[in-house]
N, C-alpha and C positions, 0 to 999 in steps of 0.2 A: 496298503497292499504292497507286498514285496514285488520288485521289478523282476521280470524274467531275465535270463542271461542275455537273450537277444536284445531286449530293451536297454539293459545296462550297457551293453557293448555299444549300442547306437548313441547313448548319452555321452559315453567317453569319447567316441569319435567326433561328436559335435563340439566337444570342448578342445580336442586336440588340434583340429584343423585350423581354427583361428590363430592359435599359438604358432603353428608351423608357418602360416602366412606372415604373421607379425615378424618373426625372426628369420624369414627367408630360408626356411629349412627345405631342402629338396625333397620331393615326394618319392622317396625310395622305401623299399620294404623295411629296412633297418630303422629308418627314421619314423615310419608309421608305428612300428612296434615300440620304439623308445618313448615317443610322446603319448601313445595310448597308455603305456604303463605309468608315465608321469602323472597324467590327469586322474588316473585311478587312485592315486595317493596310497598305494599299498606298499611302497618301498621308500621309506624315508631317506635312506642312504643315497639311493639313486636321485631322488628329488633334490637333496642338498647339493650333490655334486653337479647336477645339471644346472641348478640355479647359479652356482658359482661360475660355471663355464659361460653361461649366457651373460652374466654380469660383467665378466672380463672381456668377452669378445663381441657382445651384442648379437651373437649367433651361436651355433654349435658346430665347430669345424668337423668335417667328415671323419677325420681320424678319432676325434674325441667321441663322436657318436658311436663309431665302431667299437671303441674301447668300453664305453658304458654298456653297449649291447652285450658284449662278451662277458663282462663282469656280473651284470645283474639280470640278464634275460637268457641269453643263449647257454651260458655255462651252468647256471643254476637249474634250469629246466631240462638241460641236456637235450636240446632240440636237434634232431637230425634234419637233413635238408628236406626230406619229404614232409616232415611235420611242419617245418617252417613255411614251406610253400603252401600247405593246406591252411595254415593259420592266416597267412597274408592274403590268400584268396578270399577267405571269409571276411577279413577286415576290409578288403577293397570293396566287396559287395555291400557291406553295411555302410561304409563311407559314402559310396555312390548314392545309396538310398537317402542318407542323411542330407546330402547336398540337395537332392531333389525336394525333400521335405522343407528345407530351409528356403529354397527358391520359391516354393509354393507359398510359404508363410509370408515372405516379403511382398509377393504379389497381392495376397489377401489384405495385407496391411494397407497397401496403397489404395485398394478398392474401397476399404472402409473409410479412409480419409476422404475419398471422392464422395462417398455417400453422405458423410458428415457435412461437407461443404454444400451438398445439395439441400440438406435440411436448413442450412443457414439461408440459402436463397429463398426457400419456402417461408421462413420466418419473416424475411424482408417483405415478401408479397402479402403477408398477413398483417402488415402494418406494425410490426414490432419496432420499437424505437431504434434509430440508427446507432445510438450510443450502446444499447444492449447488444446489438449485432456485432459492432466493432469490438466490444469487450470479449465476446465469445471468439471472434476471429483471432484476436491477438493471443488469447490463451491457447487456442488450438495450434496456431502457427508456432508459438514459442515451444510447445511440447513436441511438435511433430517435425519441424525443419531438420533438427539435428539427427533425429532417428531416420528420417528419409535419406539424408545424405549418407549416413553410415550403412544403411541397408542396401542402397544402390551400389556403394563401393564393395560391400561384402559380396553382393550377388555377382559382381564382375569377377571378384577373386575366386568365388566358387565355380564360376564358369571355366576359368583357366584351370583350376584344380581338376575339374571334371574331365577336361581334355587330356590332362596328364594321366588320370586314372585309367583311361581307355587303353593306355599302353602298359599298364602295370603288369599284366600277365606275362608279357614278353620280358619285361625288366626283371621279373622274379628269377627267371632262369639265368639271366646274365649276372644278377647279383650274387648268386651262389658261386659263380666262378671267380668273382672279384675278391681280392684280398688286399688289406692295407698293412699287413705285417710281414716283416722279414722272418722267415722260418728259423734261421740260424741264431740271430742275435735277439730276436723279440722286439727290435725297434720297429717303428713305422717304416714303410718302404718308399721307393721313389714315387709311386703312384699317389700315396698319401701326401707326400711333400707337395706335389703339383696341385692337388685338390685343396689342401689346407692353405697354401699361399694364395691361391686364387680367391678362396672364400674370405680370407682375412684382409686382403688388400682392398676388397670392396667395402669393408667396414672400417678399416684403419688406413686411410690414404696417406698417412704420415707416420713416421716412427717405427718402421720395421727394419730389422737387420737380419742378415743370415751369416752363419759361420760355417765354413767348409773345413773339415778335419780329415787328415790323412795320416795313417800310422806310418811312422818312419821305418825304413829298411824292412818292410814287410816281406818282400820277396826273399830276402836273406833269411828271415825266420822260417819261411816255408822250405827253402832249400836245405837249411841246416837241420831243422827238427821235424820236417814233414808237414803235410797239409792238415792232419788231425790236430797237431799242436798249434798250427797256424789258426785253425778254427777256434781253439780255446783262447788264443790271444785276442781274436776278434770279439768273442763274447765277453771276455774280461774287460777290454777297453770300452765296449758298448755299455756294459753295466756301470762302469765308473762314470762315463759321460752322463748316463741317465740319472745317476745319483746326484750329479752336480747341476742338473737342470732344475730351475726354480722360476717363480714369477711368470708362469705361462710358457716357458721355454719348452720346445719339443725337439727330440732327436730323431733323425731318419737315417737309415742305411742307404746311401746314395748309389753305391755300387762298389764291388771289390772291398778294399780296405778304407774306403772313403765314406764319411758321414757328413750330414748336413744338419744344422740346428737353426730353427726359426726363433727369433726373439721379438715378440710383439711389444709394442709401446716402448721401443728402445732406440736410442741414438748411438752413434759410433763409439763415443767414449765409454758408455756403459757396456756396450757389446764387447769391446776390447778387454775391459776389466773382467767380464764374465769368461771370456775365452782364455785369458791368462790364468784364471782360477782353475779352469778345466785342464789346462796344460799341466799345471803343477800337480793336479790330482792324478793324471794319467802317468806321470813319472813314477808314481808309487805302485803301479800295477806290476804284479809278478805272477807267473804261471808255472806250476810244477810239472816237470816231465817225469812221470812215474817210471817209465821204461828205463830211463837213464839215471833215475834218482837224482835229478838235477833241477834247478830252478831257472826259468827264463826271466831274467831281469833286464834292466836298462831299456825298458820299453818306453817309447816316447811318441809324440805326434806333433805335426805341424798344423798351424791354424791360419786361415785367411778370412778376413772380416770385410763385409760390404754393407752399406746402408742404402735402402731403396730410395730412388729419386722418382719424382712424379712421372717422368717420361720413360721410365725403365720397363722393359719386358722382363719376365722371369728369367729368360735366357741371358739377358744382358747383366742382370744382377748376379746370377750364378757365375758368369764369365769373369766379372770383376773380383768376386770372392776367390775364384780359382786362380786368378792372376796373382793375388796376394799370397795364396797358398804356395804357389810355385816359387815365388820370391823367398818365402820362408825356407823352402827346401834349398834354394840356391845359396842362401846365406848360412847354411849349416844345420838346418832342421831344428826341431824342438823349440819353436818360437812362434809368436803371434805377429802377424803383419796385417795392416801397416803398423809402424812403430807408434804413431800418434794419430788421433782422430782428426 
């Protein structure tokens, strides 16, 4: 018999929740929708991309989740905010019910085990041989110990998730106001940078570098050509940097003409090499000024690189990278600092 839409939705949610708990995925509307779609196995491209992200990071960073949601869920279905809210409210209701069902199931499982042990006691009283009883006990314990351990842990996790779900309705409204993208350049924004770094550092305690990038003489470009052309330069440089990001690198607009790049699983020497490649790439950027029938060339950027240390806060890491960036500016711009790792 075919499952009803409601039954199917409940099954998907029961599959999605353990995965979210396993990979420490925050219980946000976007993440619920993403993992709900993942377990439905209706979008092979989404599943492939999400598998690759989880393999690389052992989680799904917030900005990556937002990007996948935009590409495969929000944009394709053209969900407006009201539709999204209604969908997430329905999902929250079903998820809450599935948690209650699972909790009841684990309770029933333990009750059945207690009943079985009671039968064993009865067998002993009926003079069944001790060897027979012990064989039955060993078999039952072997099959049940691991299941009991897992169900108790899972029930604890379900309880935590249930508490978070009670706040989901309020978070839905807040989530609609949140954005992780810079409207002008299409890069991730400062908020995404903070969230991603925090998420990654919990799973990659070593081997993370950041690169701070600042367009050289940007004020002069604005003063000479106007802010509209300045915006075009910003977009052109951002696109060139995005094209050069590989191996899990992500670019964020940090503010003004400054960008930040996170390099996971990277040491200083490799990060410097990547930054130098990006610097040479930016040198080739040019923007045409159609009003003056002229081309803006000689665009360059300065780069500062820093490697995360175990006692670093995010602010300390950014400050070290900025210090190197300012040193690159002081030494004449269009260079990567430090000179060596």
